[in-house]
C-alpha positions as CSV (number, residue, x, y, z in Angstrom):
1,M,-4.3,13.1,0.2
2,T,-1.3,14.1,2.3
3,G,0.6,17.4,3.0
4,R,1.2,20.2,5.1
5,L,-1.6,22.2,6.0
6,R,-1.7,25.6,7.6
7,S,-4.8,27.4,8.6
8,T,-5.5,30.8,10.0
9,R,-8.5,32.6,10.9
10,A,-8.8,36.3,11.0
11,G,-11.2,38.9,10.5
12,G,-14.2,36.2,9.5
13,Q,-11.8,34.7,6.9
14,C,-10.1,31.4,6.9
15,V,-6.9,30.9,4.8
16,V,-6.3,27.1,4.1
17,E,-2.6,26.3,2.3
18,A,-1.5,23.0,1.3
19,R,2.2,23.0,0.1
20,H,2.2,19.4,-1.2
21,V,-1.3,17.8,-2.1
22,V,-0.7,14.2,-3.2
23,V,-3.6,12.3,-4.6
24,G,-3.0,9.0,-6.5
25,G,0.4,9.8,-7.3
26,F,-0.3,13.3,-8.6
27,I,1.6,16.1,-6.6
28,G,-0.4,19.2,-7.2
29,A,1.0,22.9,-6.6
30,R,0.6,24.9,-3.8
31,L,-3.2,25.8,-3.4
32,R,-4.8,28.5,-1.2
33,Y,-8.5,28.7,-0.2
34,L,-10.2,31.9,1.1
35,G,-13.7,31.8,2.5
36,N,-15.9,34.0,4.5
37,W,-17.4,32.5,7.5
38,A,-20.9,33.5,8.7
39,D,-20.4,32.6,12.2
40,P,-17.4,34.3,14.0
41,D,-17.8,31.7,17.1
42,E,-17.7,28.5,14.7
43,T,-16.4,25.7,16.5
44,T,-13.0,24.1,15.9
45,E,-14.5,20.9,14.6
46,T,-16.9,22.6,12.2
47,L,-13.8,24.6,10.9
48,E,-11.5,21.4,10.5
49,L,-14.4,19.7,8.6
50,R,-14.7,22.8,6.1
51,L,-11.2,22.6,5.6
52,A,-11.1,19.0,5.1
53,I,-13.9,19.4,2.6
54,A,-12.3,22.2,0.8
55,L,-9.1,20.2,0.4
56,L,-10.8,17.1,-0.7
57,I,-12.8,19.1,-3.4
58,T,-9.7,20.9,-4.6
59,A,-7.6,17.6,-4.9
60,L,-10.5,16.0,-6.8
61,V,-10.5,18.7,-9.4
62,V,-6.8,18.9,-9.6
63,A,-6.2,15.3,-9.9
64,P,-6.2,14.0,-13.7
65,P,-8.8,11.3,-14.5
66,S,-6.5,8.6,-14.7
67,T,-5.5,8.9,-10.8
68,A,-9.3,8.2,-10.1
69,R,-9.0,4.5,-11.2
70,A,-7.3,2.0,-8.8
71,D,-4.5,0.4,-10.7
72,P,-2.7,-2.8,-9.3
73,L,-0.4,-1.6,-6.5
74,L,1.8,-4.5,-6.4
75,T,3.4,-6.8,-9.0
76,Y,5.9,-9.5,-8.9
77,P,8.6,-10.5,-11.3
78,L,8.6,-13.7,-13.3
79,K,10.8,-15.1,-15.9
80,I,10.3,-17.9,-18.6
81,K,13.0,-18.7,-21.0
82,G,14.5,-15.4,-20.6
83,H,11.4,-13.3,-20.9
84,A,10.7,-11.0,-17.9
85,I,7.4,-10.4,-17.0
86,R,5.5,-8.6,-14.0
87,V,2.4,-10.4,-12.7
88,E,-0.6,-9.4,-10.2
89,V,-1.1,-12.3,-7.7
90,A,-4.7,-13.9,-7.0
91,N,-4.0,-16.0,-4.0
92,T,-7.5,-15.7,-2.1
93,P,-10.7,-17.3,-3.1
94,Q,-12.0,-13.6,-4.2
95,T,-9.1,-12.7,-6.1
96,R,-8.9,-16.0,-8.0
97,Q,-12.6,-15.7,-8.8
98,T,-12.4,-12.3,-10.1
99,G,-9.0,-12.8,-11.7
100,L,-9.0,-10.2,-14.7
101,M,-12.6,-9.6,-15.2
102,F,-13.7,-6.3,-16.2
103,R,-10.3,-5.2,-17.4
104,N,-10.1,-3.5,-20.9
105,K,-6.5,-4.2,-21.6
106,L,-3.4,-6.0,-20.3
107,S,0.1,-4.7,-21.0
108,E,2.4,-6.7,-23.2
109,N,4.6,-8.3,-20.7
110,Q,2.0,-8.1,-17.5
111,G,-0.2,-11.2,-16.6
112,M,-2.0,-12.6,-13.4
113,A,-0.4,-15.5,-11.5
114,F,-3.1,-17.6,-9.5
115,V,-1.8,-19.3,-6.6
116,Y,-3.7,-22.6,-5.3
117,E,-4.1,-23.8,-1.9
118,A,-3.5,-27.3,-3.1
119,E,-2.5,-29.0,-6.4
120,D,-5.4,-30.1,-8.3
121,R,-6.7,-30.1,-12.0
122,H,-7.9,-26.6,-11.6
123,A,-10.0,-25.0,-14.3
124,M,-10.5,-21.6,-15.7
125,W,-13.3,-19.6,-17.7
126,M,-13.6,-16.3,-19.1
127,K,-16.8,-15.0,-17.7
128,N,-17.0,-11.0,-17.5
129,T,-13.5,-11.3,-18.9
130,L,-13.2,-8.9,-21.7
131,I,-9.6,-9.4,-23.1
132,P,-8.7,-12.8,-25.0
133,L,-6.2,-14.6,-22.8
134,S,-3.9,-17.6,-22.9
135,V,-3.6,-19.6,-19.7
136,A,-0.6,-21.7,-18.6
137,F,-1.1,-24.3,-16.1
138,I,1.9,-24.9,-13.8
139,D,3.1,-27.5,-11.5
140,R,4.5,-27.1,-7.9
141,N,8.0,-27.2,-9.5
142,G,7.4,-24.3,-11.8
143,R,7.1,-26.4,-15.1
144,I,4.4,-25.7,-17.5
145,I,1.8,-28.5,-17.8
146,N,-0.4,-27.2,-20.6
147,I,-1.3,-24.0,-22.3
148,E,-4.9,-22.9,-23.4
149,D,-6.2,-20.0,-25.3
150,M,-9.5,-18.6,-24.0
151,V,-12.1,-16.5,-25.7
152,P,-13.6,-13.3,-24.1
153,Q,-16.8,-13.7,-22.2
154,S,-16.9,-17.4,-22.7
155,E,-18.0,-19.7,-19.9
156,D,-16.3,-22.8,-21.6
157,T,-13.9,-24.3,-19.0
158,H,-10.0,-24.8,-19.6
159,M,-8.6,-27.4,-17.3
160,A,-4.9,-28.4,-16.2
161,A,-3.9,-31.6,-17.8
162,A,-2.3,-32.6,-14.5
163,P,-2.5,-31.1,-10.9
164,A,-1.6,-27.6,-11.0
165,A,-0.1,-25.4,-8.1
166,Y,-0.1,-22.2,-10.4
167,S,-1.6,-20.8,-13.3
168,L,-0.7,-17.9,-15.5
169,E,-2.8,-15.5,-17.6
170,M,-1.0,-13.5,-20.1
171,N,-2.5,-11.7,-23.4
172,Q,-3.8,-14.2,-26.0
173,G,-0.7,-15.6,-27.8
174,W,1.9,-14.2,-25.6
175,F,3.4,-17.8,-24.9
176,K,3.3,-18.9,-28.5
177,K,4.8,-15.8,-29.9
178,R,7.9,-16.4,-27.5
179,G,8.0,-20.3,-28.3
180,I,7.1,-21.0,-24.5
181,K,5.6,-24.5,-24.4
182,K,4.9,-27.5,-22.3
183,G,7.7,-28.5,-19.9
184,D,9.3,-25.0,-19.8
185,L,10.3,-23.4,-16.4
186,V,8.5,-20.5,-14.8
187,Q,11.2,-18.8,-12.5
188,G,10.1,-16.6,-9.3
189,L,7.0,-18.5,-8.6
190,D,8.5,-19.4,-5.1
191,R,8.7,-15.6,-4.2
192,L,5.0,-15.0,-4.9
193,P,2.7,-14.6,-1.5
194,P,1.3,-18.0,-0.7
195,S,-2.5,-18.9,-0.9
196,Q,-4.8,-17.6,1.8
């Protein structure tokens, strides 16, 4: 929540005005809060705490439900055979382990790129993954090694056919529908953040 805050205290009442309340991308209209205070000698810290709580509660009530969920904040552009996509990046042990688990949907031209520390015959599985996916294993030069279809909630492993530096998960059938196959070049991988 950001914005300009003005508070005044007179005659046992407090007025709080927030001109622009921003919560998760939602900009709310000016809000006004009036409250009676039992103790006229209330400390500044307590008054500030009450003001902060009042603004937080108002912002949570005013914000639409969709802003309460955290969406990926940063995606990167990639291109394969003229098809532009945006990908989230999994480049740490934790993000690579979690991947697209617990997601209910994935937009048509959106995916997740996995950036590995070293080229190897990496493998994927679908434990706790709710949507059907296809994974392309990619070498350090951006060439697709192989593409595998994966079934939701399965612990079957799908492995790179040769050492891979990256893998790219998309909705199941995305590659096939666009005629993308082994040997095709994925452009933009060099601009992804490196493995950590």
